[in-house]
DSSP file (Angstrom, degrees, kcal/mol; ACC not computed):
  #  RESIDUE AA STRUCTURE BP1 BP2  ACC     N-H-->O    O-->H-N    N-H-->O    O-->H-N    TCO  KAPPA ALPHA  PHI   PSI    X-CA   Y-CA   Z-CA
    1    1 A M              0   0    0      0, 0.0     2,-0.3     0, 0.0     0, 0.0   0.000 360.0 360.0 360.0 140.1 -111.1  -37.4  -67.8
    2    2 A K        -     0   0    0      2,-0.0     2,-0.3     0, 0.0     0, 0.0  -0.742 360.0-170.7-108.9 152.3 -108.8  -34.7  -66.7
    3    3 A T        -     0   0    0     -2,-0.3     2,-0.5     2,-0.0     0, 0.0  -0.906  21.9-118.2-137.0 167.0 -109.5  -31.0  -66.1
    4    4 A I        -     0   0    0     -2,-0.3     2,-0.6     2,-0.0    -2,-0.0  -0.923  17.6-160.1-111.9 134.2 -107.4  -27.9  -65.4
    5    5 A I        -     0   0    0     -2,-0.5     2,-0.5     2,-0.0    -2,-0.0  -0.947   9.5-156.8-109.0 114.4 -107.6  -25.9  -62.2
    6    6 A N        +     0   0    0     -2,-0.6     2,-0.3     2,-0.0    -2,-0.0  -0.828  18.1 171.5 -96.5 130.0 -106.3  -22.4  -62.4
    7    7 A I        -     0   0    0     -2,-0.5     2,-0.5     2,-0.0    -2,-0.0  -0.927  32.0-120.9-130.5 160.8 -105.2  -20.7  -59.3
    8    8 A K        +     0   0    0     -2,-0.3     2,-0.3     3,-0.0    -2,-0.0  -0.890  40.3 162.5-100.9 129.3 -103.4  -17.5  -58.4
    9    9 A A        -     0   0    0     -2,-0.5     2,-0.1     0, 0.0    -2,-0.0  -0.990  45.5 -97.4-140.1 145.9 -100.2  -17.9  -56.5
   10   10 A D     >  -     0   0    0     -2,-0.3     4,-2.4     1,-0.1     3,-0.2  -0.454  36.2-124.3 -61.7 140.6  -97.2  -15.7  -55.8
   11   11 A I  H  > S+     0   0    0      1,-0.3     4,-2.5     2,-0.2     5,-0.2   0.862 112.5  51.5 -56.7 -39.6  -94.5  -16.6  -58.2
   12   12 A D  H  > S+     0   0    0      2,-0.2     4,-2.8     1,-0.2     5,-0.3   0.912 109.1  51.3 -67.3 -37.6  -92.0  -17.3  -55.4
   13   13 A V  H  > S+     0   0    0     -3,-0.2     4,-2.6     1,-0.2    -2,-0.2   0.948 111.7  47.2 -60.9 -47.1  -94.6  -19.7  -53.8
   14   14 A K  H  X S+     0   0    0     -4,-2.4     4,-2.4     2,-0.2    -2,-0.2   0.921 112.9  48.2 -62.5 -45.2  -95.0  -21.5  -57.0
   15   15 A K  H  X S+     0   0    0     -4,-2.5     4,-2.4     1,-0.2    -1,-0.2   0.935 113.7  46.5 -62.2 -46.7  -91.2  -21.8  -57.6
   16   16 A K  H  X S+     0   0    0     -4,-2.8     4,-2.5     2,-0.2    -1,-0.2   0.856 111.5  51.6 -67.6 -33.9  -90.5  -23.0  -54.1
   17   17 A A  H  X S+     0   0    0     -4,-2.6     4,-2.3    -5,-0.3    -1,-0.2   0.889 110.2  49.3 -66.4 -37.2  -93.4  -25.5  -54.2
   18   18 A Q  H  X S+     0   0    0     -4,-2.4     4,-2.6    -5,-0.2    -2,-0.2   0.914 111.7  48.9 -67.1 -40.6  -92.0  -26.9  -57.5
   19   19 A Q  H  X S+     0   0    0     -4,-2.4     4,-2.7     2,-0.2    -2,-0.2   0.943 112.9  47.2 -62.5 -46.5  -88.6  -27.2  -56.0
   20   20 A T  H  X S+     0   0    0     -4,-2.5     4,-1.2     1,-0.2    -1,-0.2   0.922 112.9  48.3 -63.0 -40.5  -89.9  -28.9  -53.0
   21   21 A A  H ><>S+     0   0    0     -4,-2.3     5,-2.5     1,-0.2     3,-0.5   0.920 111.5  51.2 -63.9 -45.5  -92.0  -31.3  -55.1
   22   22 A A  H ><5S+     0   0    0     -4,-2.6     3,-1.4     1,-0.2    -2,-0.2   0.885 103.9  56.9 -61.4 -40.3  -88.9  -31.9  -57.3
   23   23 A A  H 3<5S+     0   0    0     -4,-2.7    -1,-0.2     1,-0.3    -2,-0.2   0.813 107.5  49.2 -61.8 -28.2  -86.9  -32.7  -54.2
   24   24 A L  T <<5S-     0   0    0     -4,-1.2    -1,-0.3    -3,-0.5    -2,-0.2   0.494 122.1-112.4 -84.9  -4.7  -89.5  -35.4  -53.4
   25   25 A G  T < 5S+     0   0    0     -3,-1.4    -3,-0.2    -4,-0.4    -2,-0.1   0.760  80.9 112.1  80.5  26.9  -89.2  -36.7  -57.0
   26   26 A L      < -     0   0    0     -5,-2.5    -1,-0.3    -8,-0.1    -2,-0.2  -0.952  69.9-114.9-131.6 147.5  -92.6  -35.5  -58.0
   27   27 A P    >>  -     0   0    0      0, 0.0     4,-1.4     0, 0.0     3,-0.6  -0.554  35.0-115.8 -75.9 153.1  -94.2  -32.9  -60.2
   28   28 A L  H 3> S+     0   0    0      1,-0.2     4,-2.8     2,-0.2     5,-0.2   0.878 113.4  60.7 -54.6 -43.5  -96.2  -30.2  -58.3
   29   29 A S  H 3> S+     0   0    0      1,-0.2     4,-2.8     2,-0.2    -1,-0.2   0.881 100.6  53.6 -57.3 -36.6  -99.5  -31.4  -60.0
   30   30 A T  H <> S+     0   0    0     -3,-0.6     4,-2.2     2,-0.2    -1,-0.2   0.904 109.6  47.0 -66.3 -36.7  -99.1  -34.9  -58.5
   31   31 A L  H  X S+     0   0    0     -4,-1.4     4,-2.3     2,-0.2    -2,-0.2   0.942 112.1  50.1 -69.9 -41.3  -98.8  -33.5  -55.0
   32   32 A I  H  X S+     0   0    0     -4,-2.8     4,-2.6     2,-0.2    -2,-0.2   0.923 112.1  48.4 -59.2 -44.2 -101.8  -31.1  -55.5
   33   33 A N  H  X S+     0   0    0     -4,-2.8     4,-2.6     1,-0.2    -1,-0.2   0.917 111.5  49.9 -60.6 -43.7 -103.9  -34.1  -56.8
   34   34 A A  H  X S+     0   0    0     -4,-2.2     4,-2.1    -5,-0.2    -1,-0.2   0.871 110.9  49.1 -60.7 -38.2 -102.9  -36.2  -53.9
   35   35 A Y  H  X S+     0   0    0     -4,-2.3     4,-2.6     2,-0.2    -2,-0.2   0.940 111.7  49.0 -66.8 -47.9 -103.8  -33.4  -51.5
   36   36 A L  H  X S+     0   0    0     -4,-2.6     4,-2.0     2,-0.2    -2,-0.2   0.888 110.6  50.3 -57.7 -44.6 -107.2  -32.9  -53.2
   37   37 A K  H  X S+     0   0    0     -4,-2.6     4,-2.5     2,-0.2    -1,-0.2   0.913 111.4  48.4 -58.8 -47.2 -107.9  -36.6  -53.0
   38   38 A Q  H  X S+     0   0    0     -4,-2.1     4,-2.8     2,-0.2     5,-0.5   0.886 109.6  53.4 -61.7 -40.5 -107.0  -36.7  -49.3
   39   39 A L  H  X S+     0   0    0     -4,-2.6     4,-1.9     1,-0.2    -2,-0.2   0.908 111.4  45.5 -60.4 -42.9 -109.2  -33.6  -48.7
   40   40 A I  H  < S+     0   0    0     -4,-2.0    -2,-0.2     2,-0.2    -1,-0.2   0.895 116.6  44.7 -69.3 -42.4 -112.2  -35.4  -50.3
   41   41 A Q  H  < S+     0   0    0     -4,-2.5    -2,-0.2     1,-0.2    -1,-0.2   0.892 127.8  24.9 -72.4 -39.9 -111.6  -38.7  -48.5
   42   42 A T  H  < S-     0   0    0     -4,-2.8    -3,-0.2     2,-0.2    -2,-0.2   0.700  88.1-136.5-101.1 -21.6 -111.0  -37.3  -45.0
   43   43 A G     <  +     0   0    0     -4,-1.9     2,-0.3    -5,-0.5    -4,-0.1   0.674  69.4 115.0  70.0  16.4 -112.8  -33.9  -45.1
   44   44 A E        -     0   0    0     -6,-0.5     2,-0.5    -5,-0.1    -1,-0.3  -0.894  54.7-155.1-123.3 148.0 -109.8  -32.5  -43.4
   45   45 A A        -     0   0    0     -2,-0.3     2,-0.5    -3,-0.1   -10,-0.0  -0.993  15.9-163.6-121.2 119.6 -107.1  -30.0  -44.3
   46   46 A H        -     0   0    0     -2,-0.5     2,-0.4     2,-0.0    -7,-0.0  -0.908   7.0-175.1-111.9 131.6 -103.8  -30.3  -42.5
   47   47 A F        +     0   0    0     -2,-0.5     2,-0.4     2,-0.0    -2,-0.0  -0.948   7.1 179.3-123.2 144.3 -101.2  -27.6  -42.3
   48   48 A S        -     0   0    0     -2,-0.4     2,-0.4     2,-0.1    -2,-0.0  -0.996  28.8-165.7-147.6 138.1  -97.8  -28.0  -40.7
   49   49 A L        -     0   0    0     -2,-0.4     3,-0.0     2,-0.0    -2,-0.0  -0.601  28.4-169.2-116.2  67.7  -94.7  -25.9  -40.2
   50   50 A S        -     0   0    0     -2,-0.4     2,-0.2     1,-0.1    -2,-0.1  -0.397  23.3-120.3 -63.3 122.9  -92.5  -28.8  -39.2
   51   51 A P        -     0   0    0      0, 0.0     2,-0.4     0, 0.0    -1,-0.1  -0.419  25.0-154.0 -67.4 136.7  -89.3  -27.4  -37.8
   52   52 A A        -     0   0    0     -2,-0.2     2,-0.2    -3,-0.0    -3,-0.0  -0.869  25.2-104.5-107.1 148.0  -86.1  -28.4  -39.6
   53   53 A M        -     0   0    0     -2,-0.4    -1,-0.0     4,-0.1     0, 0.0  -0.488  34.2-135.5 -72.0 139.5  -82.8  -28.4  -38.0
   54   54 A T     >  -     0   0    0     -2,-0.2     4,-2.5     1,-0.1     5,-0.2  -0.486  24.2-108.6 -83.3 162.7  -80.6  -25.5  -39.0
   55   55 A P  H  > S+     0   0    0      0, 0.0     4,-2.2     0, 0.0     5,-0.1   0.853 121.0  55.5 -58.5 -32.3  -77.0  -26.1  -39.9
   56   56 A A  H  > S+     0   0    0      2,-0.2     4,-1.8     1,-0.2     5,-0.1   0.888 108.1  46.9 -68.7 -37.4  -76.0  -24.5  -36.8
   57   57 A L  H  > S+     0   0    0      2,-0.2     4,-2.3     1,-0.2    -1,-0.2   0.885 110.8  52.8 -70.1 -38.6  -78.1  -26.9  -34.7
   58   58 A E  H  X S+     0   0    0     -4,-2.5     4,-2.3     1,-0.2    -2,-0.2   0.896 110.0  48.8 -63.1 -39.6  -76.7  -29.9  -36.7
   59   59 A A  H  X S+     0   0    0     -4,-2.2     4,-2.2    -5,-0.2    -1,-0.2   0.887 110.7  49.7 -69.3 -35.7  -73.2  -28.8  -36.0
   60   60 A L  H  X S+     0   0    0     -4,-1.8     4,-2.2     2,-0.2    -2,-0.2   0.923 112.5  47.5 -66.1 -45.5  -73.9  -28.3  -32.3
   61   61 A I  H  X S+     0   0    0     -4,-2.3     4,-2.5     1,-0.2    -2,-0.2   0.881 111.0  51.9 -60.8 -43.3  -75.5  -31.8  -32.1
   62   62 A S  H  X S+     0   0    0     -4,-2.3     4,-2.5     1,-0.2    -1,-0.2   0.919 109.0  49.6 -62.9 -43.5  -72.6  -33.3  -34.0
   63   63 A Q  H  X S+     0   0    0     -4,-2.2     4,-2.6     1,-0.2    -1,-0.2   0.901 110.4  50.3 -64.1 -39.2  -70.1  -31.7  -31.6
   64   64 A A  H  X S+     0   0    0     -4,-2.2     4,-2.5     2,-0.2    -1,-0.2   0.924 109.6  51.6 -64.6 -39.9  -72.1  -33.1  -28.5
   65   65 A E  H  X S+     0   0    0     -4,-2.5     4,-2.1     2,-0.2    -2,-0.2   0.916 111.0  47.9 -63.4 -43.4  -72.1  -36.6  -30.1
   66   66 A R  H  X S+     0   0    0     -4,-2.5     4,-1.3     1,-0.2    -1,-0.2   0.906 111.5  49.7 -62.6 -41.7  -68.3  -36.3  -30.6
   67   67 A D  H  <>S+     0   0    0     -4,-2.6     5,-3.2     1,-0.2     4,-0.4   0.890 110.0  51.4 -63.8 -40.7  -67.9  -35.2  -27.0
   68   68 A M  H ><5S+     0   0    0     -4,-2.5     3,-1.2     3,-0.2    -1,-0.2   0.913 104.5  57.1 -56.6 -47.1  -70.0  -38.0  -25.7
   69   69 A A  H 3<5S+     0   0    0     -4,-2.1    -1,-0.2     1,-0.3    -2,-0.2   0.806 117.3  33.1 -58.0 -34.3  -68.0  -40.6  -27.6
   70   70 A V  T 3<5S-     0   0    0     -4,-1.3    -1,-0.3    -3,-0.3    -2,-0.2   0.303 112.1-114.3-110.4  11.2  -64.8  -39.5  -25.9
   71   71 A H  T < 5 +     0   0    0     -3,-1.2     2,-0.4    -4,-0.4     3,-0.3   0.904  64.2 151.0  61.7  42.5  -66.4  -38.6  -22.5
   72   72 A K      < +     0   0    0     -5,-3.2    -1,-0.2     1,-0.2    -2,-0.1  -0.848  62.0   4.0-108.1 142.8  -65.5  -34.9  -22.9
   73   73 A N  S    S+     0   0    0     -2,-0.4     2,-0.5     1,-0.2    -1,-0.2   0.897  95.4 136.5  49.2  45.3  -67.7  -32.0  -21.3
   74   74 A I        -     0   0    0     -3,-0.3    -1,-0.2    -7,-0.1     0, 0.0  -0.978  42.5-152.9-118.0 125.1  -69.9  -34.7  -19.6
   75   75 A S        -     0   0    0     -2,-0.5     3,-0.1    -3,-0.1    -3,-0.0  -0.616  25.1-106.7 -89.5 159.4  -70.9  -34.2  -16.0
   76   76 A P        -     0   0    0      0, 0.0     2,-0.2     0, 0.0    -1,-0.1  -0.249  41.9 -88.1 -73.2 172.6  -71.7  -37.2  -13.8
   77   77 A A        -     0   0    0      2,-0.0     2,-0.4    -2,-0.0     0, 0.0  -0.568  44.7-147.5 -77.3 143.8  -75.2  -38.1  -12.7
   78   78 A F        -     0   0    0     -2,-0.2     3,-0.1     1,-0.1    -3,-0.0  -0.893  18.6-163.3-114.6 147.7  -76.3  -36.4   -9.5
   79   79 A T  S    S+     0   0    0     -2,-0.4     2,-0.3     1,-0.2    -1,-0.1   0.477  78.2  19.0-103.1 -10.6  -78.7  -37.7   -6.9
   80   80 A S  S  > S-     0   0    0      1,-0.1     4,-1.7     0, 0.0    -1,-0.2  -0.983  72.5-115.7-155.6 162.7  -79.3  -34.3   -5.3
   81   81 A G  H  > S+     0   0    0     -2,-0.3     4,-2.6     2,-0.2     5,-0.2   0.871 116.4  56.3 -67.5 -35.5  -79.1  -30.7   -6.0
   82   82 A A  H  > S+     0   0    0      1,-0.2     4,-2.3     2,-0.2    -1,-0.2   0.886 106.1  51.7 -62.8 -39.5  -76.5  -30.3   -3.2
   83   83 A E  H  > S+     0   0    0      1,-0.2     4,-2.0     2,-0.2    -1,-0.2   0.904 111.5  47.1 -64.9 -41.3  -74.3  -32.9   -5.0
   84   84 A M  H  X S+     0   0    0     -4,-1.7     4,-2.5     2,-0.2    -2,-0.2   0.918 109.9  51.6 -64.7 -44.5  -74.7  -30.9   -8.2
   85   85 A D  H  X S+     0   0    0     -4,-2.6     4,-2.7     1,-0.2    -2,-0.2   0.894 110.5  50.6 -63.4 -40.7  -73.9  -27.6   -6.5
   86   86 A K  H  X S+     0   0    0     -4,-2.3     4,-1.6     2,-0.2    -1,-0.2   0.927 111.0  47.3 -63.9 -45.7  -70.7  -29.2   -5.0
   87   87 A Y  H  X S+     0   0    0     -4,-2.0     4,-0.6     1,-0.2    -2,-0.2   0.924 114.4  46.6 -60.5 -45.5  -69.6  -30.5   -8.3
   88   88 A L  H >< S+     0   0    0     -4,-2.5     3,-0.9     1,-0.2    -2,-0.2   0.871 109.6  54.8 -69.6 -38.0  -70.2  -27.1  -10.0
   89   89 A D  H 3< S+     0   0    0     -4,-2.7    -1,-0.2     1,-0.2    -2,-0.2   0.848 103.7  55.3 -61.2 -33.9  -68.4  -25.2   -7.2
   90   90 A A  H 3<        0   0    0     -4,-1.6    -1,-0.2     1,-0.2    -2,-0.2   0.666 360.0 360.0 -74.0 -14.0  -65.4  -27.3   -7.6
   91   91 A K    <<        0   0    0     -3,-0.9    -1,-0.2    -4,-0.6    -2,-0.2   0.460 360.0 360.0 -84.6 360.0  -65.1  -26.4  -11.3
C-alpha cells in the first residue's frame, strides 16, 4: 500500500532536488523513499556538502597535468631546505 507525504519546501529547493534526481536518472520520490528506508534501517541521518571541483579548479589541474607531461614548470626533488633555497635563488 502506498501513501502520500506532504511536506513544505521552498520552490527552488524542490526544483533543484528534482533536477539533481533527474541527473541521477531517478524521480525525486524514489530518492526520498530510499532515504526514508535507510533512516529506518540504520536509525541515522547523514548530511554532506561534498565539495565539487569548480571549472576554474578543473582548468588548473588540467594545465598542471599538461605541464607534467612535457616536464614544464616542474622543480627537481630537494633533499634539504638549503638545496631548495639555492635552486630558487638561481631562478
